[in-house]
C-alpha positions as CSV (number, residue, x, y, z in Angstrom):
1,M,-10.4,-19.2,-0.5
2,A,-10.4,-19.1,3.3
3,W,-9.8,-15.6,4.6
4,T,-7.8,-15.1,7.7
5,P,-9.9,-13.0,10.2
6,F,-8.6,-9.7,11.3
7,P,-6.8,-10.5,14.6
8,Y,-7.4,-7.3,16.5
9,P,-11.2,-6.5,16.3
10,D,-12.2,-3.4,18.2
11,P,-15.5,-1.5,18.4
12,V,-13.6,1.7,17.8
13,Y,-13.0,0.6,14.2
14,R,-16.8,0.0,13.7
15,Y,-18.1,3.2,12.0
16,T,-21.6,4.3,11.5
17,P,-22.4,6.1,8.1
18,E,-22.3,9.4,10.1
19,S,-19.1,8.7,12.1
20,L,-17.4,7.4,8.9
21,Q,-18.2,10.5,7.0
22,A,-16.8,12.6,9.9
23,A,-13.6,10.6,10.1
24,W,-13.3,10.2,6.2
25,P,-10.8,12.9,5.5
26,Q,-8.4,11.5,8.0
27,L,-9.0,7.8,7.2
28,H,-8.4,8.6,3.5
29,A,-5.6,11.1,3.6
30,G,-3.5,8.5,1.9
31,D,-5.7,7.5,-1.0
32,R,-8.0,10.5,-1.5
33,E,-11.0,8.4,-2.2
34,S,-14.4,10.2,-2.4
35,F,-16.9,9.4,0.3
36,P,-19.3,6.7,-1.1
37,T,-22.9,7.8,-2.1
38,H,-23.8,4.2,-3.2
39,P,-25.4,2.4,-0.2
40,V,-23.7,-0.9,-0.8
41,L,-20.3,0.8,-1.2
42,L,-20.9,2.7,2.0
43,Q,-21.4,-0.7,3.7
44,A,-18.3,-2.1,2.0
45,W,-16.1,0.7,3.4
46,I,-17.6,0.3,6.9
47,A,-16.7,-3.4,6.7
48,F,-13.2,-2.6,5.4
49,H,-12.4,-0.1,8.2
50,A,-13.6,-2.6,10.8
51,G,-11.2,-5.3,9.4
52,E,-14.0,-7.4,7.7
53,F,-11.9,-7.6,4.6
54,E,-13.8,-10.5,3.0
55,R,-17.2,-8.8,3.4
56,A,-15.7,-5.5,2.0
57,A,-14.3,-7.3,-1.0
58,R,-17.4,-9.2,-1.8
59,L,-19.7,-6.1,-1.5
60,G,-17.3,-4.1,-3.6
61,L,-17.0,-6.7,-6.3
62,D,-20.8,-7.2,-6.4
63,V,-21.2,-3.5,-7.4
64,G,-18.8,-4.0,-10.4
65,V,-16.1,-1.7,-11.6
66,K,-17.4,1.2,-9.3
67,G,-16.6,-1.1,-6.3
68,Y,-13.2,-2.1,-7.4
69,A,-11.4,0.5,-5.2
70,V,-12.8,-0.8,-1.9
71,A,-12.6,-4.4,-3.1
72,H,-8.9,-4.2,-4.1
73,K,-8.0,-2.3,-1.0
74,A,-9.6,-5.0,1.1
75,I,-8.1,-7.8,-0.9
76,C,-4.6,-6.3,-1.0
77,M,-4.5,-5.4,2.7
78,H,-5.7,-8.9,3.7
79,T,-3.2,-10.6,1.4
80,N,-0.3,-8.4,2.4
81,Y,-0.8,-8.7,6.2
82,L,-2.9,-11.9,6.9
83,E,-2.5,-14.4,4.0
84,P,0.2,-16.9,5.0
85,N,0.2,-19.1,1.9
86,E,2.8,-17.8,-0.6
87,K,1.0,-19.4,-3.7
88,K,-2.3,-17.9,-2.7
89,R,-0.6,-14.5,-2.3
90,L,0.9,-14.5,-5.7
91,A,-2.3,-15.7,-7.3
92,T,-4.4,-13.1,-5.6
93,F,-2.0,-10.2,-6.5
94,E,-2.0,-11.5,-10.1
95,C,-5.8,-11.5,-10.1
96,V,-6.1,-7.9,-8.7
97,A,-3.6,-6.7,-11.3
98,E,-5.6,-8.3,-14.1
99,R,-8.9,-6.8,-12.8
100,C,-7.2,-3.4,-12.6
101,E,-6.2,-3.6,-16.3
102,R,-9.7,-4.0,-17.2
103,Q,-10.7,-1.1,-14.9
104,Q,-8.1,1.2,-16.5
105,L,-10.0,0.6,-19.8
106,E,-13.4,1.3,-18.4
107,Q,-12.3,4.1,-15.9
108,P,-9.2,5.7,-17.5
109,D,-9.5,8.7,-15.2
110,N,-9.7,6.7,-11.9
111,P,-6.3,6.8,-10.0
112,A,-7.4,3.8,-8.0
113,G,-7.2,1.5,-11.1
114,Y,-3.6,2.5,-11.7
115,Y,-2.5,2.6,-8.0
116,W,-3.9,-0.9,-7.1
117,H,-2.4,-2.3,-10.3
118,A,1.0,-1.0,-9.3
119,Y,0.5,-2.2,-5.7
120,A,-0.5,-5.7,-6.7
121,L,2.3,-6.1,-9.3
122,G,4.8,-4.7,-6.8
123,Q,3.8,-7.3,-4.2
124,Y,3.8,-10.0,-6.8
125,S,7.3,-8.9,-7.9
126,Q,8.7,-9.1,-4.4
127,G,7.1,-12.5,-4.1
128,I,8.8,-13.9,-7.3
129,S,12.0,-11.8,-6.7
130,V,12.4,-8.3,-8.0
131,V,15.2,-9.4,-10.4
132,K,12.9,-11.9,-12.0
133,A,10.1,-9.4,-12.2
134,L,12.3,-6.9,-13.9
135,A,13.4,-9.4,-16.4
136,Q,9.7,-10.1,-17.2
137,G,9.2,-6.3,-17.8
138,L,7.0,-5.8,-14.8
139,G,9.0,-2.8,-13.6
140,A,7.9,-0.7,-16.6
141,K,4.3,-1.7,-15.9
142,I,4.5,-0.7,-12.3
143,K,6.2,2.6,-13.0
144,R,3.7,3.5,-15.7
145,S,0.7,2.8,-13.3
146,I,2.3,4.8,-10.4
147,D,3.0,7.7,-12.7
148,M,-0.6,7.7,-13.9
149,A,-2.0,7.5,-10.4
150,I,0.1,10.5,-9.4
151,K,-0.8,12.4,-12.5
152,L,-4.5,11.9,-12.0
153,E,-4.3,12.6,-8.2
154,P,-1.0,14.4,-7.3
155,Q,-2.2,14.5,-3.6
156,R,-2.4,10.7,-3.3
157,A,0.3,10.1,-0.6
158,D,0.1,6.3,-1.0
159,A,1.2,6.6,-4.7
160,H,4.3,8.6,-3.6
161,I,5.1,5.9,-1.1
162,A,4.8,3.3,-4.0
163,L,7.2,5.4,-6.1
164,G,9.7,5.6,-3.2
165,V,9.5,1.8,-2.8
166,Y,10.0,1.3,-6.6
167,H,13.2,3.3,-6.6
168,A,14.5,1.6,-3.4
169,E,13.7,-1.9,-4.4
170,I,15.4,-1.7,-7.8
171,L,18.5,0.1,-6.5
172,D,18.7,-2.6,-3.8
173,K,18.5,-5.5,-6.1
174,V,20.5,-4.4,-9.2
175,G,22.9,-1.8,-7.9
176,A,23.1,1.9,-8.4
177,V,24.9,1.9,-11.8
178,L,22.6,-0.5,-13.6
179,A,19.5,0.9,-11.8
180,G,20.3,4.3,-12.9
181,L,21.2,3.6,-16.4
182,T,18.5,1.0,-17.2
183,Y,15.6,2.2,-15.0
184,G,16.4,5.8,-14.2
185,V,16.1,5.3,-10.5
186,K,18.0,7.3,-7.9
187,K,18.4,7.0,-4.1
188,D,17.7,10.7,-3.6
189,E,14.4,10.4,-5.6
190,S,13.3,7.5,-3.4
191,Y,13.8,9.6,-0.2
192,R,12.2,12.6,-1.9
193,Q,9.0,10.6,-2.6
194,F,8.8,9.5,1.1
195,E,9.2,13.1,2.3
196,Q,6.4,14.1,-0.1
197,A,4.2,11.3,1.1
198,L,4.6,12.5,4.7
199,K,4.0,16.1,3.7
200,L,0.7,15.0,2.2
201,N,-0.3,12.6,5.0
202,P,1.7,13.5,8.2
203,D,0.0,10.9,10.3
204,S,0.9,7.9,8.1
205,A,2.5,5.0,9.8
206,I,3.0,3.1,6.5
207,A,4.9,6.0,4.9
208,R,7.3,5.9,8.0
209,I,7.6,2.1,7.8
210,Q,8.4,2.1,4.1
211,Y,10.8,5.1,4.4
212,A,12.6,3.2,7.2
213,R,12.9,0.1,5.2
214,A,14.3,2.1,2.2
215,L,16.9,3.8,4.4
216,L,18.1,0.5,5.7
217,M,18.2,-1.0,2.2
218,L,20.0,1.8,0.7
219,D,22.2,3.2,3.4
220,G,22.3,0.4,6.0
221,K,24.0,1.3,9.3
222,K,24.6,4.9,8.3
223,K,20.8,5.5,8.5
224,A,20.0,3.0,11.2
225,A,19.2,5.7,13.8
226,Q,16.9,7.5,11.4
227,A,15.2,4.3,10.4
228,A,14.7,3.3,14.1
229,S,13.2,6.7,14.8
230,L,10.7,6.3,11.8
231,Y,9.7,2.8,13.2
232,E,9.2,4.3,16.6
233,Q,7.0,7.0,15.3
234,A,5.1,4.5,13.2
235,A,4.6,2.3,16.2
236,A,3.2,5.3,18.1
237,C,0.9,6.5,15.5
238,N,-2.8,7.1,16.4
239,V,-4.8,4.1,15.0
240,L,-8.3,4.8,13.4
241,D,-9.0,1.5,11.6
242,A,-8.0,-2.1,11.1
243,T,-5.4,-1.4,8.4
244,E,-3.7,1.2,10.5
245,R,-3.7,-1.3,13.4
246,L,-1.9,-3.8,11.2
247,D,0.5,-1.1,10.1
248,R,1.3,-0.3,13.7
249,Q,1.8,-4.0,14.4
250,A,4.3,-4.2,11.5
251,A,6.2,-1.2,12.9
252,Q,6.5,-2.8,16.3
253,Q,7.7,-6.0,14.8
254,E,10.3,-4.2,12.7
255,L,11.5,-2.5,15.9
256,E,11.9,-5.7,17.8
257,E,13.8,-7.3,14.9
258,E,16.0,-4.3,14.7
259,K,16.8,-4.5,18.4
260,L,17.6,-8.3,18.1
261,S,19.8,-7.8,15.1
262,G,21.5,-4.8,16.7
């Protein structure tokens, strides 16, 4: 598979082992990953933050199950933001989800195995259509994995974002009555999860982007001003690495589209 290069390389995102350790708590406020002690994993994370997603994925996978967290994060970020081919996107997310299921057996106490499983299946579901995914029983799998990720690491802001997205997507696609009765999802719970994510990681651009999307999905024009404000905050967030740069770019794009549609 040909990997699309990260389009905004910047020496600022190239950490040394020492500078990475100093920036680690901020860089990983969303996923609460531990600082790597394994030398290959340290290099994998350095590559990830610099936007060298292919190198990060290969190094992580070479280590085996202990390298899955960095490998899956690199693969998912590349696929989400930089992979233009829809077939490849779906196949890649399927592949990550399968590997995560093996990881859950080997590392049942590692929240990353559940989080990236839910993330990959969520992206796959959006690719094939949420309604089709629900019919295939993927909704229950996603919810189980998000719940496990939060149970194992309640401070993992990214998992709370995922739960907010889960509620919003189902409500948007099947309507409030069916969504509530069949899947137990609620609009207020979606918003509560985004608020919790922002409490845990106040500098998160992606929490603001997904919150804004949920507001527009679930309340439309009524919440347009709040959504625009969240996009503006996300577009102005301080950027510490390649993924945050891609998040900021996404926020700027959403703002432009909102202005055009408004």
